[in-house]
C-alpha positions as CSV (number, residue, x, y, z in Angstrom):
1,M,-2.3,-13.5,-19.7
2,S,0.1,-10.7,-21.0
3,G,1.2,-9.4,-24.3
4,R,2.7,-12.0,-26.7
5,G,6.4,-12.1,-26.4
6,Q,9.6,-14.1,-26.4
7,F,9.4,-15.2,-22.9
8,R,6.5,-17.8,-22.5
9,F,5.7,-19.5,-19.4
10,R,3.3,-22.3,-18.1
11,L,2.2,-22.1,-14.6
12,Y,0.6,-25.3,-12.9
13,T,-1.5,-24.3,-9.7
14,A,-4.3,-25.7,-7.7
15,E,-6.5,-22.6,-8.3
16,G,-7.9,-20.8,-5.3
17,T,-5.1,-21.7,-2.9
18,R,-2.8,-19.2,-1.3
19,N,0.2,-20.7,-2.9
20,A,-1.5,-20.4,-6.2
21,V,-2.1,-16.8,-6.0
22,R,1.1,-15.8,-4.4
23,A,3.0,-17.8,-7.3
24,L,1.0,-16.1,-10.0
25,A,1.6,-12.5,-8.2
26,D,5.4,-13.2,-8.1
27,L,5.6,-14.5,-11.7
28,T,3.7,-11.5,-13.0
29,A,5.6,-9.0,-10.8
30,L,9.0,-10.4,-12.0
31,C,7.9,-10.5,-15.7
32,E,6.7,-7.1,-15.6
33,S,10.1,-5.7,-13.9
34,R,12.2,-7.6,-16.4
35,W,10.2,-8.0,-19.6
36,P,7.5,-5.5,-19.6
37,G,5.0,-6.4,-22.5
38,N,7.5,-9.1,-23.7
39,Y,6.2,-12.3,-21.9
40,E,3.0,-14.6,-21.8
41,I,1.9,-16.7,-18.7
42,E,-0.3,-19.5,-19.2
43,V,-1.9,-20.9,-16.0
44,V,-3.3,-24.4,-15.8
45,D,-5.3,-25.4,-12.8
46,V,-4.4,-29.0,-12.2
47,L,-7.9,-29.5,-10.4
48,R,-9.7,-28.6,-13.6
49,E,-7.2,-29.9,-16.0
50,P,-5.8,-33.1,-14.6
51,Q,-4.7,-34.7,-17.9
52,R,-2.6,-31.6,-18.7
53,A,-0.8,-32.1,-15.6
54,R,-0.3,-35.6,-16.1
55,A,1.1,-35.0,-19.7
56,D,3.6,-32.6,-18.2
57,D,4.4,-34.9,-15.3
58,I,3.4,-32.3,-12.6
59,R,3.5,-33.7,-9.0
60,M,3.5,-30.7,-7.2
61,T,2.1,-27.4,-7.4
62,P,3.0,-24.6,-8.1
63,T,5.3,-25.7,-10.9
64,L,6.4,-23.3,-13.5
65,I,7.9,-24.3,-16.9
66,K,9.8,-22.0,-19.0
67,L,8.7,-22.8,-22.8
68,A,10.9,-19.9,-24.4
69,P,13.5,-18.9,-25.0
70,N,15.4,-22.2,-24.8
71,P,16.6,-23.9,-22.8
72,G,13.5,-24.8,-21.1
73,V,13.4,-25.0,-17.3
74,R,11.1,-26.6,-14.7
75,I,10.9,-24.9,-11.1
76,V,8.6,-26.4,-8.5
77,G,7.5,-24.6,-5.2
78,S,7.8,-20.9,-4.2
79,L,8.7,-18.4,-6.9
80,H,9.0,-15.3,-4.3
81,R,12.6,-15.1,-4.4
82,S,13.0,-13.2,-7.5
83,W,16.9,-13.4,-7.9
84,K,16.9,-17.2,-7.4
85,L,14.0,-17.4,-10.0
86,L,15.9,-15.3,-12.5
87,A,19.1,-17.6,-11.9
88,A,16.9,-20.7,-12.4
89,L,15.4,-19.3,-15.7
90,D,19.0,-18.7,-17.2
91,T,18.6,-14.9,-17.3
92,Q,21.2,-12.4,-16.6
93,V,20.8,-11.5,-12.8
94,D,21.7,-7.8,-11.8
95,A,24.1,-7.2,-9.2
96,A,22.7,-6.5,-6.1
């Protein structure tokens, strides 16, 4: 979705739902603010590609998987609280 970078994410959604649109918007906004041009987001629609969802044991959407850098992280549910998302992604969180 964006430029090739060291931050790589896979976002599983049920495309067309309000949660899917919001999750992608929230993740994109966070990436643009923290790592502009240094991230890649792959979106997988579980309705169109159920075999990929099964392969990654996806049971709920949205589910975000951080592929790189290590350690890998899985986040299930809303991505709208960016400070919690940053903490979960094991990145440095700016003091507010």
